[in-house]
N, C-alpha and C positions, 0 to 999 in steps of 0.2 A: 552303389552312391548316392552318400544324398549331396542337393545343392543345397548353399547358409537362400534362406530368404534375404533379401536387405529391406532393411527397417526402409519406407518411406521417410525423407525431414521429416520432423513438424512446422509444421508451415506458420511464419513470420507474425507476430501480433504486431498488427499497425491498429494507426486508429482508424480507419476503419472497421477492420473487421472486429474494433473492442465496440467499438459503437452499433453495428448489428448484431453481439448477441447482448445489447442495454436497451432493446427495443422492446424491451418491458418496466424499464424504468422511467419513471420522474427525471423529468429536464431539469428541477436540482438532483437531485441520485444523480446521474446522466453527467453533471456538471462536477462532483465529484471524483467519482470516480474517476472522469475523464482526467483530474487534476493529481490525482492521485498514482498516474500509470504513467506520469512522465519521471513521475522521481526516477530519479537513475539511483542505481546499484551506488553502496556505501554511500550513503544520504540521505538524509531524516527530513520530516517537516514536519509540524503540529499541524492538529485541527482547526488550532486558531487562523492559525496561515494561509490553510486551505480553504475557508471559510470569507479569509481577506481575498483569496489569490479569485476566489466566483463570484467575487462580489456583495456579499455576505458577511461582510465580518463581526453580527451579533450568532453567527448561524453554527461556532461549530461546536456546541452538542448534533445541531443533525446532522453536523458535518460527522458525525461518533457514528447515528444511527446508523446514517449510512453508508454506511465500512461496515457497521458491522453485517452491513445484507447483504456483501460484495459475491457475486456469482463468480466471476474470475477469479479471485483467488490463486495463487502465488498472481496470477498477471497479470493482475490489476493489485500494488502490493501495496496491500493496506498495512503488514505487519512495522512501514515505514514509515507509518503517522503515530503518536506519542504525546501522552500531556506538554503543556508549554513549561513543565519542572525536568521534561524528559521523562518522565517514570510511564511503564507500560501500562496502557488497558486493559481493561478484559479478567475473564477469570483466569485461577490459577494456570490454569493448564494451557489455554489458549495463551496467557502469558510466557510460557515457560515455550510452544511455541513458535513463537514475536523472539523472544528471546534468544535464540538458538542461531536464527536466521539472521537476524544482525548480527552478528554473532561473525557466522560463515561470510556477512558481508563487508567483513572488519570498519563497525558500527563499534567505538570504547563503548563500552558499558560498564558501572561500579551496580551487582548486584540487578533489577531492573530497573535501571534509571542509565537511559540514553546520557549520554555529555557532552551537552550541547559545543558547538563552537558556530566561529563560520568554518569551519573544512566541511564539517557533519551536517550545517543547515540549507536548507534545498528553499 
């Protein structure tokens, strides 16, 4: 007789457990990644809004670079960060992956552009 093995539940990702996994990152990268971790499902933010949130309003390009090195995607949901015009940044393959994740989360898109509104912005 075979017994079914019960899978252990996945550990809940908290701010503390995420920060532990980011110990090798710079303070700037940690700030970007933690701000992104806070974006709830069904919402998006922009590179500029993340830069403003962490107190570096002109560092939106650096925000993109930090997110490009995200070691905990999709736990840190970098797919929820878009350009200020709503377009998804990145190469064709990653844009397509991000697009599908956003659609699965109920984010309205037109092609590769999020329809930004008060309801969708975080």
